[in-house]
C-alpha positions, 0 to 999 in steps of 0.5 A: 482475499485480505487487503491491508494498507500499512502506514506510519502516522507521519506519512503524508500519502497514506490517506490519498492511497487509502482513498485510491485503493478504496475506489479501485477495490469498489470497481474490481472487488466490490464488497471487499474490506480494507484493513488499515494498520498503523506501523508504530515501531521498528519491531512492528515494521520488521515483523510485517512485509513493510516496504515503507509507508504506504504499503498495500498488501494482498493476502500478505504480499506487496501489491507493488513488489520492491527491492525489499522490506524495511524496519525504518518508519519511513515513507515509500516512493512509487514510480508513476508515469509522472515521476516519483510520488508518495503513492501509486496512481489510481490507474496503477492500483486498479491495474495491479488489483486486476492482474493480481486477482 
């Protein structure tokens, strides 16, 4: 299984998302590595299944499927139980990983 976090450099949420993802992976898929990829150009964004920063991919598919991809170097909004946020909650990531695997 390949897990990847796509992000832009100016995204204020990618590091929190990476931490939450690491905790979730350690709980559900121990020993699985996470690749972190900087999306630094429109061309790179358009060539990947990028839906804004941060995007979590499992085997190349968005862990939180959305309305589509973007070529913009922009932040992503997630819908959480507490409202809109720049990152999914710890519980959302864990549940998504559990249902994916």
